[in-house]
N, C-alpha and C positions, 0 to 999 in steps of 0.2 A: 504494500500500500504506500502511495506517495503522500508525504505529509507537507502541508503548507506551514511555513514558519509564522509564528505569532509576533515576530519582531516587526515593528513598523517599517515599511519599505523606505529605502534610502537612508536609514540611520546607520552611521558607521559603527562597526563592532567595537572600536576603541573609544567611543564617545562617552561611555559610562564613567562616572567618578568611582573612587574606591569604595565609597559607602553610599547606601541607598536610604531613602526615607523609610521609617518604620511603618509597617502595616498597622492599621487600626482594626482590631478584632473585638467584636461586641456581641452580646446576646440581646436581641431586640424582639419586640412584639409586632412590628410593622408587617403587613402582608408582603409575601415574596415578590409578587409582580410589581408592586410599587417600589420596592427596594431595587430590583433589577433595572428599573427605569432611571435610576440615579447614576450619573456619569462616573462616579468614583467607586462603584461597587464591583468588585472582582468576583465574589462568590457569595451565595446564600445556601446554607445547609439547613434543611428542616427535618424534624424528627417526629415520629409517631404516626399512628394510623389516620389521624384527622388532618394531617398536613396537606397543603395544596398539591395538586398534580399538574405540573408544568413541564412541557417539553421545550426547554429554553437553555441555551448555553449559559453557564454560570450558576445553574440551579441543580441541587442534589437533594433528593428525599430519601432518608435512611429510616427504615422501619424499626427503630428502637423506641419503646414507649417512654414517655416522660411521666414518672410516677406522681409528680406534684401538679400535673396538668397545667404547666405554666405557658404552653403554646409559644415558646421562644424559638427564634431561629438564630443561627450563627451567621454573622455578617462579616465579610472581609472587605475592607476599604483600602484603596491605594490612591493613586493620582487620578485626577479627572481625565476624561477622554478614553475610558476603557473600550477596547475593541473586542468583539466576540466572533467565534467561528466554529466550524465543525470539520473534522477529518474522519469520515466514516463514523464508527461508534464513539469516537473521542470528541469531546467538545471542550473549548477553552475560552478564557477571558484574559486579556493582557492590557496592562497600563503602560508598557514600555520598560518598567522595572521588574514587575512580578507577573507571573502567569499562574492562574488557577485552571486546572484541567481535570477532567473526570471521564469515566466510562463505566458501563455496567454490562456484564455478559451473562447470558443464560447458561448455566452449567451443563444442561442437557445437550447443548449444541457442541460441547467440547469433551463429552465423555465423563463429566464429573468435575469436582472442585479442583483436582490437580491440573486437568487440561485447561480449565477456565483460567486458573492462575497463570499457567504457562503462557497462554495467549495474551492475557492482560498485560503481563510484564514484557512480552515481546512487543506489544504495541507501545508501551511506555519506552522501551529500549529504542525502537525505531523513531519515536517522537524526539527523544533526547538527542539522538545522533543527527536528526534532520535540523534541529535547532540547538547547536552546540553552545550558544550563548545563554541557554536556559539551564541553570544548575538546580537540581532537585534538592529542596530543603527538608520536605516533610511529606509523608504519605499516610493516608488512612485506608484501611481495608475492612470491609464489613461483609460477613457471610453468615448464612443461616446455620444453626445447629453446629457450632464450631467444635464442640466436644464429643459429638457422636462418633462411634467407632472405637474399636479396641486396638491398643498398641499402635503400630505404624499405619493402621487403617483409620485412625482418628482423622476427622476432617481437617483439623488444624495442621496436623503433620503432613497430610496430603497437600494442603495449601502451600506449606513451606517448601515442599519438594518442587511443586510447579513454579513457585515464585523464583527459587534459586535458578532453575533451568532457564526461565524467561529472562532473568537479569543477564545471564551469560557474560559476566565480566564487566557489566555496565558501571558498577560502583566500586571497582577495584581500588580506586583512590580514596574511598571512604564512604560508608553507607549513610543515607539520610536517616533522620528520625522517622519513626513509624508507630502505628497502632494497628492491631488486629482484634476485632471484637465480634462476638457472635450475636446475630439477631435471632428472634424466635417467631418470625412471621410465616415460616413455612415456604418462603419464596427462595428457591434455589438459584439465586442470582448473586454473583460476585460484584460488589460495588467497590470501586477504587477511585479516589481523588487525591490530588497532590498540589503542592505549592512549589513553584520553581522561581528562580531569580536570575538576572543577567550577571550577577556577581556571586561567586561561590561562598557558601558558609563554611563553618568549621565544626566537624563532628565532635561531640563530647561524650565521655564515658564516666561511669560511676565507680569510684574506688571500692565500694561495698559489694559490687556485683561483677561477676564474670561477664565479659562482653558477650552479647547474645550470639554473635556468629562463632563464638568459641565454646558454646555449650557442648557437653559430652554426648555421645551417641544415645544415651538412655532417653533423650528427649526427641528422638526421631532421626531418620536417615539424613536429613538436611537441617542444619541449625538455622534459627531465625536470622534473617539478614537485615539488621537495622542497627543504628547507633542509639544510645540512650537519650541523646538530645542533639540539637543542631543550633549553634550560635549563628543567627542570621547576619547578613552583611549590611546591617543598618547602622546609621550614624549614632542613634540612640540604641543601647544594648537591647537585643531582642533574642530570647532563647525559645526554641520550639521543643517542647518536652515530649518524649515518646510515652507510650503507655507504660506506667510505672506501678508496680505491685509489690507485694510482700515477699520478694525474692532476695535472699542474701547469699552471696556467692552465686550458685546456680540452683539453690534449694528453696522451695516454698516453705514459709514459716506460718505458724499460728493457724493450722487447719481448723475449720469450723468456727473461728472467732473473727467476725468481721471488723470489730473495732480494734482488736489487736493487730489485724492486718492493715487497717488504716494507719495506725501509729507507725508500723514498720514502713509503710509506703511513704509517710511523711519523713521518716528518717532517711529514706533513700533520696527523696527530693532535696533534703538538706545537704546530703553528701554530694549529690550531683551538682548542686549550685554553689558549692564551696563554703557552706556555713548555714546559718539558720535561713531557710528559704523565705524570701520576702515577696509578697504579692500585694496588689492594690487595685484601685478602680480601673487602671489602664491595662490590666492583665485579664486573662480568661482561663478558667479551669473547667474541664469536662470530667465528670465523675461517673464511672460505670459501676453499677451495683447489681449483684446477681439476685439477691432476695429483697423483695419490696418491703419486708418487715424491718430491714436494716436502714431504710432510707432516712427516716426522721433522725435517728441517732447519728448517722453519718453527717447529715447536714448540720446538726447542732455542733458536732465536734469541729467541723471545718469552719463554721462561723466563729467559733471561739478562737480558732487559730489564725484565721485570715481575715476576720472582720467582714467588710463589705466587698471583698473581691468577687467579681461576677462568677457565679457557679451555674452549671447546667448539669443536673442529675438525670441519668438515663438508666433504664433497666437493660442489662446486657450480660452476656457470658464472657468471662475472661478466658484466655487461651489455655490455661490449665484448669481442669475441673475442680481442683481443691481451692482455687483462688476466688475470693468473694468480692473483691473490689479492685479497681484500677483507676488511675488518674492520668490524664494528659492535659496539656495546656500550653499557654504562651505567657512567658514572663517578659514584660516590657518596662523599660525605665525611660521616663521623659524628664 
């Protein structure tokens, strides 16, 4: 498939400064169609069964329930003058500094989740090689029933196998940050969206954790290929945090205890960010909780720790069946 570059025509490749403006990432209650009409909106991600159904570049609907029924959408804003387009199943929005791109694939068309992941990452690979000025900072992966299957037949392990094959050396210089979460909507569709920039970021690792791509064989035939975080190329520090859970070294901790797992997750965020993790109104945290009975206590603990930092709580399954909670997000300093 031939890909059309999202870079504005005629712009020289060496025109970019060393640092970009920081993206503005918020949770808002505005209708997606109205948001996408705004010239600085790169992407809108909606969650839950009641979200709008729009076939429009820049919009993604993920079937994860919002237990507090907040009807919030995640909005990414860049510079004014956003352009949008499609390349087959892949759609993109670009402001000249950053690109938001997304695709979704029916697993049945590719023989299952491994084949769908392989094809999705082959498309991402081709897109990156066709637009070499776009450096992938962050990827989100959502798939149904992530923990179904035993041993290497588990759907998450199959996804990791397909993902690694599709990458095919694409990120040998350093993996982007990433999240993989299980939906429960029965829709065997792999959803993938990502953020790229015309200036590369810097992958970050957590001293408390084994790097994901170095996990031992017990976790599957192919280790998960992602960095723990990515420091974006923004003039104001901006860190894209991968899905973070209660894993120390490579071992899950506090099985069956969600709040203890939350505390371990927060310790990992502190370690990753080089001290006591600081968030605020300009940041955004997305919290995936396996059991709806834990939502109120999780929210209270996070409000106690992070004050009025914007939070979006979602019901979803973490990549390991014993893990009850995962957090990802963006830390921005202005």
